[in-house]
C-alpha positions as a printed Julia matrix, in Angstrom:
100×3 Matrix{Float64}:
 -12.44    7.87  -13.23
 -11.83    4.71  -11.22
  -9.77    1.84  -12.62
  -9.4    -1.56  -11.02
  -6.98   -4.02  -12.59
  -5.26   -7.26  -11.68
  -1.54   -6.68  -11.14
   1.06   -9.42  -11.39
   4.21   -8.89   -9.33
   6.82  -11.65   -9.58
   4.13  -14.22  -10.36
   1.84  -13.14   -7.52
  -1.46  -11.36   -8.14
  -2.75   -8.22   -6.48
  -5.5    -5.72   -7.21
  -4.43   -2.25   -8.37
  -6.9     0.59   -7.86
  -6.51    4.13   -9.17
  -9.04    6.83   -8.37
  -8.42    9.96  -10.42
  -9.3    13.01   -8.35
  -8.86   16.72   -9.07
  -5.11   17.44   -8.97
  -4.2    14.04   -7.49
  -4.68   10.28   -7.73
  -5.62    7.83   -5.0
  -3.5     4.69   -5.53
  -3.85    1.29   -3.83
  -2.31   -2.13   -4.39
  -3.9    -4.85   -2.28
  -4.44   -8.54   -1.67
  -6.41  -10.4     0.99
  -3.69   -9.79    3.63
  -2.91   -6.08    3.3
  -2.18   -3.14    1.06
   0.1    -0.28    0.15
  -1.24    3.12   -0.7
  -0.27    6.67   -1.6
   0.08    9.37    1.05
  -3.71    9.61    1.46
  -3.44    6.68    3.9
  -3.72    7.74    7.54
  -1.41    5.21    9.2
  -1.74    6.9    12.6
  -5.52    6.37   12.53
  -5.03    2.69   11.72
  -2.48    2.26   14.52
  -4.35    4.27   17.15
  -8.11    4.17   16.55
  -8.35    0.89   14.61
  -5.51   -1.09   16.21
  -7.85   -3.93   17.16
  -8.4    -4.63   13.43
  -4.67   -5.42   12.94
  -4.6    -3.8     9.5
  -1.48   -4.55    7.44
  -0.78   -1.37    5.46
   1.96    0.97    4.31
   2.15    4.45    2.8
   4.39    5.91    0.1
   4.68    9.64   -0.52
   4.98   11.51   -3.82
   3.73    8.74   -6.11
   1.46    9.4    -9.09
   1.17    5.96  -10.72
   0.8     2.34   -9.68
   4.33    1.66  -10.98
   5.74    4.47   -8.84
   3.86    3.06   -5.83
   5.49   -0.33   -6.4
   8.99    1.13   -6.52
   8.75    3.9    -3.93
  10.02    3.42   -0.38
   7.34    3.07    2.26
   7.39    6.17    4.43
   5.12    4.81    7.17
   3.7     1.37    8.04
   1.24   -0.04   10.54
   2.28   -1.99   13.6
   0.63   -5.09   12.11
   2.71   -4.68    8.94
   5.85   -4.99   11.09
   4.65   -8.46   12.14
   4.9    -9.45    8.45
   8.49   -8.2     8.17
   7.74   -4.8     6.65
  10.14   -1.97    7.41
  10.02    1.75    6.75
  12.13    2.46    3.67
  11.53   -0.84    1.9
   9.89   -0.62   -1.52
   6.21   -1.26   -1.94
   7.04   -4.26   -4.13
   9.26   -5.81   -1.45
   6.54   -5.3     1.16
   3.91   -6.88   -1.07
   6.1    -9.94   -1.64
   6.11  -10.51    2.12
   2.31  -10.87    2.15
   1.93  -12.7    -1.18
């Protein structure tokens, strides 16, 4: 099943996507600037092969719900995310507020 819902975080709106897969979930919270995602995100690919696209993205590991994704520390971020003030270890929520 795929669910797509609006998500309000401190008065700012994002899109939350959950794709239920066998034995795991694919989780994404996004707006028009960038997104955070579960560990399925290949940050190295974005930094190396797609660097010219300047994708603003971050990855959290071990999350199973959108709420966990919001509160988990980002384990890896893109180079373009750093330009928006993102840092490894900050929560997904804090990162999203920097691109709201």
